[in-house]
All heavy atoms as TSV, in Angstrom:
chain	resi	resn	atom	element	x	y	z
A	1	MET	N	N	18.632	3.319	-21.085
A	1	MET	CA	C	17.298	3.119	-20.502
A	1	MET	C	C	16.305	3.952	-21.373
A	1	MET	O	O	16.566	5.204	-21.550
A	1	MET	CB	C	17.233	3.337	-19.034
A	1	MET	CG	C	15.955	3.125	-18.483
A	1	MET	SD	S	15.801	3.272	-16.647
A	1	MET	CE	C	16.747	1.848	-16.193
A	2	ASN	N	N	15.165	3.317	-21.567
A	2	ASN	CA	C	14.097	4.033	-22.295
A	2	ASN	C	C	13.682	5.292	-21.459
A	2	ASN	O	O	13.417	5.212	-20.311
A	2	ASN	CB	C	12.975	3.088	-22.513
A	2	ASN	CG	C	11.797	3.595	-23.272
A	2	ASN	OD1	O	11.454	4.793	-23.110
A	2	ASN	ND2	N	11.164	2.747	-24.001
A	3	PRO	N	N	13.521	6.482	-22.140
A	3	PRO	CA	C	13.051	7.646	-21.372
A	3	PRO	C	C	11.695	7.617	-20.744
A	3	PRO	O	O	11.462	8.056	-19.661
A	3	PRO	CB	C	13.042	8.750	-22.464
A	3	PRO	CG	C	13.897	8.218	-23.621
A	3	PRO	CD	C	13.870	6.809	-23.531
A	4	ASP	N	N	10.804	6.783	-21.373
A	4	ASP	CA	C	9.511	6.522	-20.732
A	4	ASP	C	C	9.642	5.683	-19.432
A	4	ASP	O	O	8.983	6.058	-18.379
A	4	ASP	CB	C	8.580	5.855	-21.655
A	4	ASP	CG	C	8.183	6.712	-22.866
A	4	ASP	OD1	O	8.227	7.896	-22.692
A	4	ASP	OD2	O	7.769	6.075	-23.932
A	5	VAL	N	N	10.423	4.725	-19.471
A	5	VAL	CA	C	10.702	3.895	-18.299
A	5	VAL	C	C	11.312	4.793	-17.223
A	5	VAL	O	O	10.894	4.650	-16.051
A	5	VAL	CB	C	11.593	2.668	-18.621
A	5	VAL	CG1	C	11.938	1.935	-17.311
A	5	VAL	CG2	C	10.775	1.765	-19.490
A	6	LEU	N	N	12.334	5.533	-17.519
A	6	LEU	CA	C	12.932	6.352	-16.610
A	6	LEU	C	C	11.951	7.351	-15.966
A	6	LEU	O	O	11.951	7.610	-14.739
A	6	LEU	CB	C	14.142	7.198	-17.245
A	6	LEU	CG	C	15.008	8.016	-16.402
A	6	LEU	CD1	C	15.587	7.177	-15.252
A	6	LEU	CD2	C	16.067	8.695	-17.120
A	7	SER	N	N	11.089	7.899	-16.723
A	7	SER	CA	C	10.096	8.820	-16.177
A	7	SER	C	C	9.122	8.148	-15.259
A	7	SER	O	O	8.785	8.753	-14.124
A	7	SER	CB	C	9.285	9.451	-17.397
A	7	SER	OG	O	8.269	10.226	-17.002
A	8	LEU	N	N	8.722	6.974	-15.575
A	8	LEU	CA	C	7.868	6.208	-14.695
A	8	LEU	C	C	8.503	5.814	-13.410
A	8	LEU	O	O	7.986	5.866	-12.272
A	8	LEU	CB	C	7.329	4.985	-15.386
A	8	LEU	CG	C	6.294	5.186	-16.455
A	8	LEU	CD1	C	6.042	3.951	-17.237
A	8	LEU	CD2	C	5.031	5.858	-15.924
A	9	LEU	N	N	9.839	5.389	-13.435
A	9	LEU	CA	C	10.575	5.149	-12.180
A	9	LEU	C	C	10.681	6.312	-11.331
A	9	LEU	O	O	10.671	6.280	-10.200
A	9	LEU	CB	C	11.884	4.517	-12.659
A	9	LEU	CG	C	11.873	3.114	-13.134
A	9	LEU	CD1	C	13.324	2.688	-13.635
A	9	LEU	CD2	C	11.393	2.125	-12.083
A	10	THR	N	N	10.959	7.448	-11.976
A	10	THR	CA	C	11.116	8.727	-11.219
A	10	THR	C	C	9.820	9.124	-10.553
A	10	THR	O	O	9.814	9.445	-9.326
A	10	THR	CB	C	11.557	9.821	-12.168
A	10	THR	OG1	O	12.781	9.534	-12.781
A	10	THR	CG2	C	11.714	11.163	-11.399
A	11	GLN	N	N	8.711	8.966	-11.183
A	11	GLN	CA	C	7.405	9.206	-10.692
A	11	GLN	C	C	7.065	8.134	-9.508
A	11	GLN	O	O	6.636	8.641	-8.388
A	11	GLN	CB	C	6.339	9.116	-11.679
A	11	GLN	CG	C	4.938	9.415	-11.153
A	11	GLN	CD	C	3.851	9.358	-12.209
A	11	GLN	OE1	O	4.109	9.059	-13.389
A	11	GLN	NE2	N	2.679	9.677	-11.840
A	12	ALA	N	N	7.474	6.963	-9.701
A	12	ALA	CA	C	7.158	6.032	-8.592
A	12	ALA	C	C	7.990	6.313	-7.329
A	12	ALA	O	O	7.535	6.170	-6.281
A	12	ALA	CB	C	7.440	4.613	-9.066
A	13	ARG	N	N	9.250	6.648	-7.591
A	13	ARG	CA	C	10.146	7.050	-6.494
A	13	ARG	C	C	9.607	8.190	-5.716
A	13	ARG	O	O	9.653	8.172	-4.464
A	13	ARG	CB	C	11.524	7.315	-6.920
A	13	ARG	CG	C	12.530	7.482	-5.859
A	13	ARG	CD	C	13.826	8.101	-6.316
A	13	ARG	NE	N	13.602	9.386	-6.727
A	13	ARG	CZ	C	14.362	10.152	-7.471
A	13	ARG	NH1	N	15.448	9.563	-8.015
A	13	ARG	NH2	N	14.183	11.439	-7.752
A	14	ALA	N	N	9.115	9.163	-6.353
A	14	ALA	CA	C	8.551	10.422	-5.720
A	14	ALA	C	C	7.307	10.001	-4.974
A	14	ALA	O	O	7.117	10.574	-3.809
A	14	ALA	CB	C	8.181	11.498	-6.794
A	15	MET	N	N	6.480	9.067	-5.409
A	15	MET	CA	C	5.270	8.731	-4.623
A	15	MET	C	C	5.725	7.993	-3.439
A	15	MET	O	O	5.064	8.229	-2.359
A	15	MET	CB	C	4.423	7.784	-5.669
A	15	MET	CG	C	3.767	8.473	-6.769
A	15	MET	SD	S	2.943	7.265	-7.908
A	15	MET	CE	C	1.730	6.492	-6.929
A	16	VAL	N	N	6.653	7.091	-3.553
A	16	VAL	CA	C	7.081	6.304	-2.374
A	16	VAL	C	C	7.751	7.269	-1.346
A	16	VAL	O	O	7.504	7.150	-0.133
A	16	VAL	CB	C	8.062	5.298	-2.769
A	16	VAL	CG1	C	8.736	4.508	-1.553
A	16	VAL	CG2	C	7.233	4.120	-3.511
A	17	ASP	N	N	8.533	8.241	-1.831
A	17	ASP	CA	C	9.178	9.151	-0.844
A	17	ASP	C	C	8.117	10.023	-0.109
A	17	ASP	O	O	8.276	10.178	1.069
A	17	ASP	CB	C	10.116	10.121	-1.652
A	17	ASP	CG	C	11.400	9.526	-2.124
A	17	ASP	OD1	O	11.710	8.413	-1.632
A	17	ASP	OD2	O	12.066	10.190	-2.916
A	18	GLY	N	N	7.127	10.480	-0.842
A	18	GLY	CA	C	5.955	11.207	-0.161
A	18	GLY	C	C	5.220	10.287	0.862
A	18	GLY	O	O	4.898	10.793	1.888
A	19	THR	N	N	5.086	9.089	0.442
A	19	THR	CA	C	4.388	8.150	1.396
A	19	THR	C	C	5.112	7.977	2.644
A	19	THR	O	O	4.620	7.901	3.742
A	19	THR	CB	C	4.125	6.770	0.665
A	19	THR	OG1	O	3.403	7.093	-0.525
A	19	THR	CG2	C	3.331	5.816	1.565
A	20	TYR	N	N	6.424	7.747	2.491
A	20	TYR	CA	C	7.256	7.602	3.703
A	20	TYR	C	C	7.228	8.832	4.598
A	20	TYR	O	O	7.260	8.790	5.829
A	20	TYR	CB	C	8.768	7.320	3.315
A	20	TYR	CG	C	8.974	5.797	3.168
A	20	TYR	CD1	C	9.409	5.285	1.950
A	20	TYR	CD2	C	8.849	4.895	4.187
A	20	TYR	CE1	C	9.721	3.978	1.717
A	20	TYR	CE2	C	8.995	3.546	3.990
A	20	TYR	CZ	C	9.447	3.070	2.874
A	20	TYR	OH	O	9.635	1.716	2.530
A	21	GLU	N	N	7.252	10.037	4.014
A	21	GLU	CA	C	7.132	11.266	4.807
A	21	GLU	C	C	5.828	11.206	5.615
A	21	GLU	O	O	5.781	11.668	6.780
A	21	GLU	CB	C	7.287	12.434	3.900
A	21	GLU	CG	C	8.553	12.737	3.445
A	21	GLU	CD	C	8.676	14.042	2.584
A	21	GLU	OE1	O	7.914	14.953	2.849
A	21	GLU	OE2	O	9.510	14.054	1.612
A	22	ASP	N	N	4.788	10.873	4.955
A	22	ASP	CA	C	3.447	10.789	5.632
A	22	ASP	C	C	3.517	9.740	6.789
A	22	ASP	O	O	2.903	10.030	7.796
A	22	ASP	CB	C	2.330	10.433	4.655
A	22	ASP	CG	C	2.017	11.570	3.659
A	22	ASP	OD1	O	2.454	12.732	3.875
A	22	ASP	OD2	O	1.359	11.334	2.732
A	23	LEU	N	N	4.078	8.582	6.496
A	23	LEU	CA	C	4.154	7.593	7.478
A	23	LEU	C	C	4.956	8.038	8.666
A	23	LEU	O	O	4.519	7.862	9.851
A	23	LEU	CB	C	4.655	6.268	6.896
A	23	LEU	CG	C	4.912	5.156	7.784
A	23	LEU	CD1	C	3.564	4.686	8.362
A	23	LEU	CD2	C	5.531	3.975	7.064
A	24	TYR	N	N	6.153	8.616	8.455
A	24	TYR	CA	C	6.977	9.042	9.576
A	24	TYR	C	C	6.192	10.142	10.370
A	24	TYR	O	O	6.390	10.086	11.555
A	24	TYR	CB	C	8.265	9.631	9.053
A	24	TYR	CG	C	9.257	8.683	8.422
A	24	TYR	CD1	C	10.099	8.996	7.429
A	24	TYR	CD2	C	9.284	7.374	8.901
A	24	TYR	CE1	C	10.943	8.045	6.840
A	24	TYR	CE2	C	10.160	6.414	8.393
A	24	TYR	CZ	C	11.017	6.824	7.322
A	24	TYR	OH	O	11.829	5.857	6.802
A	25	GLY	N	N	5.368	10.892	9.793
A	25	GLY	CA	C	4.639	11.924	10.507
A	25	GLY	C	C	3.541	11.299	11.396
A	25	GLY	O	O	3.161	11.964	12.353
A	26	GLN	N	N	3.137	10.062	11.088
A	26	GLN	CA	C	2.111	9.431	11.892
A	26	GLN	C	C	2.650	8.476	13.010
A	26	GLN	O	O	1.899	8.055	13.846
A	26	GLN	CB	C	1.172	8.653	10.995
A	26	GLN	CG	C	0.382	9.498	10.052
A	26	GLN	CD	C	-0.560	10.440	10.696
A	26	GLN	OE1	O	-1.184	9.998	11.744
A	26	GLN	NE2	N	-0.609	11.662	10.340
A	27	LEU	N	N	3.988	8.166	12.976
A	27	LEU	CA	C	4.546	7.200	13.818
A	27	LEU	C	C	4.650	7.761	15.223
A	27	LEU	O	O	5.143	8.898	15.436
A	27	LEU	CB	C	5.948	6.704	13.322
A	27	LEU	CG	C	5.954	5.871	12.162
A	27	LEU	CD1	C	7.412	5.512	11.721
A	27	LEU	CD2	C	5.127	4.615	12.332
A	28	ARG	N	N	4.208	7.035	16.176
A	28	ARG	CA	C	4.325	7.332	17.502
A	28	ARG	C	C	4.045	6.106	18.359
A	28	ARG	O	O	3.531	5.170	17.800
A	28	ARG	CB	C	3.303	8.458	17.951
A	28	ARG	CG	C	1.886	8.139	17.752
A	28	ARG	CD	C	0.999	9.323	17.925
A	28	ARG	NE	N	-0.432	8.950	17.698
A	28	ARG	CZ	C	-0.953	8.602	16.618
A	28	ARG	NH1	N	-0.320	8.564	15.504
A	28	ARG	NH2	N	-2.284	8.273	16.493
A	29	PRO	N	N	4.409	6.069	19.675
A	29	PRO	CA	C	4.077	4.877	20.403
A	29	PRO	C	C	2.571	4.539	20.345
A	29	PRO	O	O	1.743	5.430	20.578
A	29	PRO	CB	C	4.614	5.224	21.826
A	29	PRO	CG	C	5.571	6.262	21.601
A	29	PRO	CD	C	5.061	7.148	20.408
A	30	GLY	N	N	2.224	3.260	20.206
A	30	GLY	CA	C	0.910	2.860	20.186
A	30	GLY	C	C	0.255	2.711	18.800
A	30	GLY	O	O	-0.773	2.146	18.741
A	31	VAL	N	N	0.915	3.234	17.850
A	31	VAL	CA	C	0.372	3.121	16.502
A	31	VAL	C	C	0.563	1.670	15.971
A	31	VAL	O	O	1.695	1.107	16.096
A	31	VAL	CB	C	0.981	4.040	15.452
A	31	VAL	CG1	C	0.569	3.838	14.022
A	31	VAL	CG2	C	0.683	5.514	15.853
A	32	ARG	N	N	-0.477	1.003	15.569
A	32	ARG	CA	C	-0.335	-0.360	15.144
A	32	ARG	C	C	0.155	-0.563	13.722
A	32	ARG	O	O	-0.004	0.328	12.872
A	32	ARG	CB	C	-1.774	-1.112	15.306
A	32	ARG	CG	C	-2.212	-1.113	16.756
A	32	ARG	CD	C	-3.493	-1.863	16.833
A	32	ARG	NE	N	-3.853	-1.970	18.213
A	32	ARG	CZ	C	-5.094	-1.777	18.609
A	32	ARG	NH1	N	-6.047	-1.483	17.755
A	32	ARG	NH2	N	-5.338	-1.865	19.940
A	33	GLU	N	N	0.755	-1.625	13.460
A	33	GLU	CA	C	1.222	-1.956	12.082
A	33	GLU	C	C	0.114	-1.822	11.016
A	33	GLU	O	O	0.311	-1.282	9.999
A	33	GLU	CB	C	1.878	-3.329	12.041
A	33	GLU	CG	C	2.470	-3.631	10.699
A	33	GLU	CD	C	3.074	-5.038	10.611
A	33	GLU	OE1	O	3.099	-5.739	11.688
A	33	GLU	OE2	O	3.588	-5.411	9.532
A	34	ASN	N	N	-1.052	-2.361	11.345
A	34	ASN	CA	C	-2.149	-2.376	10.405
A	34	ASN	C	C	-2.571	-0.899	10.123
A	34	ASN	O	O	-3.035	-0.585	8.992
A	34	ASN	CB	C	-3.328	-3.190	10.822
A	34	ASN	CG	C	-4.036	-2.734	12.069
A	34	ASN	OD1	O	-3.482	-2.023	12.861
A	34	ASN	ND2	N	-5.218	-3.222	12.257
A	35	GLU	N	N	-2.446	0.060	11.069
A	35	GLU	CA	C	-2.747	1.386	10.797
A	35	GLU	C	C	-1.761	2.011	9.738
A	35	GLU	O	O	-2.164	2.841	8.943
A	35	GLU	CB	C	-2.755	2.209	12.138
A	35	GLU	CG	C	-3.808	1.862	13.087
A	35	GLU	CD	C	-3.744	2.546	14.417
A	35	GLU	OE1	O	-2.749	2.327	15.099
A	35	GLU	OE2	O	-4.739	3.226	14.772
A	36	CYS	N	N	-0.441	1.613	9.878
A	36	CYS	CA	C	0.562	2.094	9.051
A	36	CYS	C	C	0.312	1.515	7.661
A	36	CYS	O	O	0.452	2.325	6.670
A	36	CYS	CB	C	1.858	1.605	9.551
A	36	CYS	SG	S	2.502	2.339	11.089
A	37	VAL	N	N	-0.047	0.267	7.530
A	37	VAL	CA	C	-0.368	-0.343	6.217
A	37	VAL	C	C	-1.537	0.358	5.590
A	37	VAL	O	O	-1.598	0.705	4.464
A	37	VAL	CB	C	-0.599	-1.842	6.387
A	37	VAL	CG1	C	-1.145	-2.462	5.049
A	37	VAL	CG2	C	0.630	-2.521	6.834
A	38	GLY	N	N	-2.587	0.660	6.458
A	38	GLY	CA	C	-3.758	1.450	5.939
A	38	GLY	C	C	-3.330	2.820	5.355
A	38	GLY	O	O	-3.877	3.191	4.342
A	39	LEU	N	N	-2.494	3.560	6.129
A	39	LEU	CA	C	-2.079	4.850	5.663
A	39	LEU	C	C	-1.297	4.737	4.276
A	39	LEU	O	O	-1.642	5.450	3.368
A	39	LEU	CB	C	-1.203	5.447	6.630
A	39	LEU	CG	C	-0.504	6.812	6.263
A	39	LEU	CD1	C	-1.594	7.857	6.148
A	39	LEU	CD2	C	0.632	7.205	7.206
A	40	VAL	N	N	-0.373	3.756	4.274
A	40	VAL	CA	C	0.412	3.632	2.993
A	40	VAL	C	C	-0.546	3.264	1.803
A	40	VAL	O	O	-0.418	3.825	0.764
A	40	VAL	CB	C	1.465	2.547	3.246
A	40	VAL	CG1	C	2.153	2.196	1.887
A	40	VAL	CG2	C	2.589	3.036	4.238
A	41	SER	N	N	-1.498	2.390	2.061
A	41	SER	CA	C	-2.385	1.967	0.963
A	41	SER	C	C	-3.258	3.114	0.521
A	41	SER	O	O	-3.433	3.296	-0.661
A	41	SER	CB	C	-3.299	0.883	1.526
A	41	SER	OG	O	-2.561	-0.382	1.794
A	42	LYS	N	N	-3.711	3.928	1.497
A	42	LYS	CA	C	-4.577	5.055	1.172
A	42	LYS	C	C	-3.711	6.032	0.327
A	42	LYS	O	O	-4.247	6.624	-0.668
A	42	LYS	CB	C	-4.990	5.736	2.420
A	42	LYS	CG	C	-5.818	6.917	2.200
A	42	LYS	CD	C	-6.342	7.558	3.498
A	42	LYS	CE	C	-7.044	8.809	3.387
A	42	LYS	NZ	N	-7.353	9.442	4.637
A	43	VAL	N	N	-2.497	6.314	0.721
A	43	VAL	CA	C	-1.681	7.413	-0.007
A	43	VAL	C	C	-1.377	6.919	-1.419
A	43	VAL	O	O	-1.442	7.675	-2.331
A	43	VAL	CB	C	-0.485	7.723	0.828
A	43	VAL	CG1	C	0.478	8.667	0.050
A	43	VAL	CG2	C	-0.809	8.425	2.192
A	44	LEU	N	N	-0.991	5.670	-1.565
A	44	LEU	CA	C	-0.508	5.219	-2.797
A	44	LEU	C	C	-1.593	4.889	-3.774
A	44	LEU	O	O	-1.376	4.799	-5.020
A	44	LEU	CB	C	0.364	3.920	-2.621
A	44	LEU	CG	C	1.759	4.180	-2.019
A	44	LEU	CD1	C	2.463	2.896	-1.855
A	44	LEU	CD2	C	2.618	5.132	-2.852
A	45	ARG	N	N	-2.801	4.689	-3.297
A	45	ARG	CA	C	-3.978	4.554	-4.234
A	45	ARG	C	C	-4.538	5.839	-4.627
A	45	ARG	O	O	-5.185	6.324	-5.362
A	45	ARG	CB	C	-5.006	3.641	-3.640
A	45	ARG	CG	C	-4.488	2.284	-3.433
A	45	ARG	CD	C	-5.494	1.347	-2.846
A	45	ARG	NE	N	-4.807	0.063	-2.512
A	45	ARG	CZ	C	-5.162	-1.033	-3.038
A	45	ARG	NH1	N	-6.068	-1.162	-3.824
A	45	ARG	NH2	N	-4.485	-2.176	-2.663
């Protein structure tokens, strides 16, 4: 695999892992799906 591609995939994985951590920190009863989507969109952009 091309080293540049591997580097980009590693970076993308780290971004998604961090996003899931933020999402898990916000989950609680009553949180709506659209709020979760908003948080994920905000973090990944």
